[in-house]
N, C-alpha and C positions, 0 to 999 in steps of 0.2 A: 632498303631491304623490306620485302613484304612478308609479314608473318601470317602463316596459314593457320587460322583458328577454327576449331569445330564450332558449330552453332552454340553448343552449351558453354564452351569456354568464352566465346564472344559475348554471350549474354552475361556471364559472371563478371567479366572484365568491365563491360560497359555499364552495367546497372548495379554492380556491387563494389568492385575494386576501385574504380575511378571515383565514384561518389564518396567512398570511405577515405581515400587520399585527400580529396578536396575538403572533407569535414575535418580531418586532422589538421590540415594546413590552416583552415579558418580558425580552428580552436587555439592556434598559437598567436592570433592577432588580437586587436583591441577594437572596442566600439568607439567611434568618433562622437563628437559633441552632438551631431545631428543624425546619429544612427548609422553612419557609414562604417564600413569595415576597413580598418587600417592594417595593411599587410606589408608595410615597409620593413626593411631589416631592423630599423631602430625600435619597431613595435613588437617584433616577434619574441615570444617567450612563453613561459608556463604560468603566466599570471591568472589565466582563467581557471586553471586547475587548482591554483592556490586559493582563489576566491571560492571555488566550489567546496574544497575540503577544510580550509583553515579559517576559523573565526577571526574576526578583526582583533588585532592586538595579541593573538596567541601564537605560540611557536608550533612547529610541526609535531613535536612530541606531545604537547598539551592537546593538540587537535586529535591525535590518535587516542590518547587516554580518555578525553571527553567523549569521543565517539563510542569507544568500547564500554565505558562506564554508563553512558546513557542507554545503550542497548541492554546492558545487564540490569539496570534499574527497572526496565520494563518487565523483567522476568521475576524480580524480587517482590515479596509481599510487603505490606505496611508502608509503602512509599519510601523505602530506604534510599537515601542519597549517597552515592559513591564519589561524586565529583562536584566541584564547585562551578563547573561550566557545562555547556552543552555544545554539540556539534552545530555546524551551520544549518540553516533551514533547508538548504539544498540536499545535504546528506540525510536529514530527517525525512524529506520527501522520497528520496531514493530508497531508504530502508523501509518506509511504509509501503511503497509500491512493490518491493520484493516480497514483503510479508504477505500482502494481498495476493500476489501471484502464487506463492507457496500454498496458502490456505485454499485458494480457488482450485489449484491442482489437486490437493488432497481430497477435497469434496468431489471434484469431477471424477477422480479415480474411484472413490467410494461409491458413487452412483453409477459410473460408467462400466466398471468391471462386472457387477451383478447383472446389469442390463444386457451387456454383451453375452455373458454366460447364459442368461435366460433365452436369448434369441438362438444361440447355438444348440443348447441342450434340451430346451423345453418345447420351443416352437417346431413343428414338423418341417422337414426339409423343403417341402413345396411352398411353405408360407414364410420362410425366413426373409426373403427379399421384401415381402409385404411388410414384415415387421420393421425392417430398415427404412422403408418408404414412410411408414407412419411415424417413425422416430424423427425423420428429417422433414416431414411435411410442413411444420411451422417455419422451417428455415427457408422455404421457398419464398416467403415474404421478405421484404426489404429489412436489412439490419436495423435501420433507423426506426422503421415501423414497429419492430418487435421491442426495441428499447423504450420507445414512447408508450407502447401498450403496457409494459411493465411499470412504467412511471405512473400511469393511471391507476394500476392495481394497488400502488402503495399510498395513494392519496387517502385523505381522511374518510371519504365515503367508499373507498375501494374494498374489495372482498378480503384482501390480506389484512388490512387494518381492522375490519370488523371481526374477522376470525380471531385474531390475536387478542383483541380487547374483550372477546366473549369468553376467553379462557379464565379459569379461576386464578386468583392471585396475580393476574396481569391486567393492568389498568393504565390508560393514558399512554400507550405505546405509539410513538410517532416515527414512521419510516421515511417521511418525505425529506429529501435532500440530506441523507445521513450516509455514513460509511456502511451501515448494514444494508441499505438499499443498493449501494454500489456492489457489495459482495454478492447479494442475491442476483443482481443483474449479470455479474461475471459468471457465476455458476450456471445460470440458466443458458447463457449464450454459448459457453464453452464445453458443456457436458458432451454433446455429440462429437467434439474433437477427441474426446477420450474413448468414446464407444467404438468408433470405426476401426482404429488400429488394433484395439484389443479384440474386436470381433474377427478381424482378418487373421490375427494370430491364433485365436481359439479354433477357428474353422479348420486350421491346418494341423491341430493337435490330434494325435492318435489316442482316443479315449479308451482303447482296449488296454492301454498301460494302467489306467486307473482301475479297470476291472480286475486286472492281474494283481494289483496291490490289495484290492479288497479280498480276493480269493486267498491271498497269502496272510490275511489276518489284520490288515490295516483298517483303521476306522475311516469313515468318509472324510472326516476332517484331516486326518493324517495323509490319506491318499491325495487329497487336494493340495495340502501344504507341501508334500514331498515329491509329488509327480506333476500335477497340473500347473501349479504356480511357477515353479522354475522354468517350465516350458513356455510360459507366457511373459517372461521378463522382457523380451524384445518389444512386445506389444505395449507393455506397461511403460517402458522407457520412451517409445515413440509417442504414446498418448501424453506422457508428462511434458515432453518437449512442445508438442502441438498446443497444449493448454498454457504452460508456464510463460512462454515467450509473448504471445499476444495479451495474456492477462496482465502481465507485469507492465507492459508498455501501452496499455489501452488508453485511449483518449476520449472517445465518444461516450462510453458508459459513465465515467466519473462526471463528465460535463453535463449530461442529462439527468442522471439519477442522484448525483452528489451536489448539484447546484454550482453556482459560480465560484464558491470558495473552496471546493474540493481540491485537495493538494495531492497530485499524482505526477510521477515523473514524465509520463507521456504528455500530459497537459502542460507541464512546466516547459518542456522543450518546444512544444508548439507555440506557446506564448512568447518565447524568446525570439523565434523566427517571425512572429506576428506583431502584436501590439507593442511588446517591449523593444523590439528592434535591436536585440543584442545577439547577433549571429555568432560571434566568437564564444560567448558563454553557452548558447544553445548547442553549438557544435561540440564543445568540451563536455557538456552534460550528456549529449547523445553518445559520444565515444566512451565516456565513463560507464554509461548505462549498458552499452554493448559489452564492455569488458566484464562488468559484474554478472550479467546474464550468462556469458560464456563460462565464467568461473563457477557459478552455481551449477550449470549443466555438467561441467567437468567433474565437480565433486560428487554430484548425484550419480553420474555414470560410474565413477570409481567405486562408489558405495555399493550400488546394486550389482556390479560385476564382481566385486570382491567379497560381497556378503554371501553367507552360506544359507541360501533359501531352502536348500534341501535338508 
C-alpha cells in the first residue's frame, strides 16, 4: 500500500519522526565495551534514563528530592543546604542550560522589543527596511566568524575587558572562557531572532487604538500596557520560542567562548556521540532535553495565554 504524503508531511516524517523514533530506540540500549551499541532484547531497558536522573546508590525518591533541593538551594541566600546529596552531573548540566536559555530569552526580549518598536514607530516608513538590513548586516558573516570575533573582544587586551576594568570599583574582571562570556555571546547572536517576529507583529498593529486610548484619558504607559502589549503577545511568544530553543541547546558558543570545560547540554550530547562513544546515553539525553524544552514552552504558552495582560 502506497501512502500519498504531501511534501511537508514527507519532510516531517523523514527528518523528524523517523530520527526521533531511532533516538528513542537507541536510548533503550547499552554501550558495549568498545563503544558499540547493544540493542538486543536482553539489553533494552531504561538504564540510560536511570543513569541520567538517579545518582549512584540513591533511590528514585532521593533523586527527586536532591534535585528539587539543589535547585532551591541556588535561590536561597547564605548558602543554606536543604539536602545531603546532589543530583547527577547530567541533571545539573541540563538545569544550567535551561537557565541560560531562559536568561538569554529574557535579555533578547528586553532588547528586541524596544528595537522592533523603534523601527516601526520612529523610523519613517520608507526607511524601515533599511533599519532591518542594518540590524541584520552583521549576520551576513559566518556564524563562526562572529563568535570568534566576540571571543577576541573578551580577551585581556580586548575593548570589553578594557572598558570594564576602566569603570570605578571594577578591577581584575576576566571574561575569557567564563559563563559570562557565553551569556554575552548568546544574547548577541540571538537578539535578531527576537526582533524580527515582534517587528512583523507590531507592523500589523492598528496604532489608532492607542491614540483612542490616549484621547479617552489613558497615560502613554497605560495605553501601551493595555492596548499595544496584548496585541503583540503572538510576536512575543514566537520570539521567545525562536530564542529559547537554540539558546538552550547551543553547542558552538559554549565550546568557543566557554572553553573546553564549559558544561552545557548541547555540548554534552555532542560528546556522547563523539569522543565518549556512548550513543545510548546521548540519545537518552537528547530525548530528555527535547521533553524538557517542550514542557517549558507549554508552561510558557499557558502562562501568557492565561495571563491578564490587559
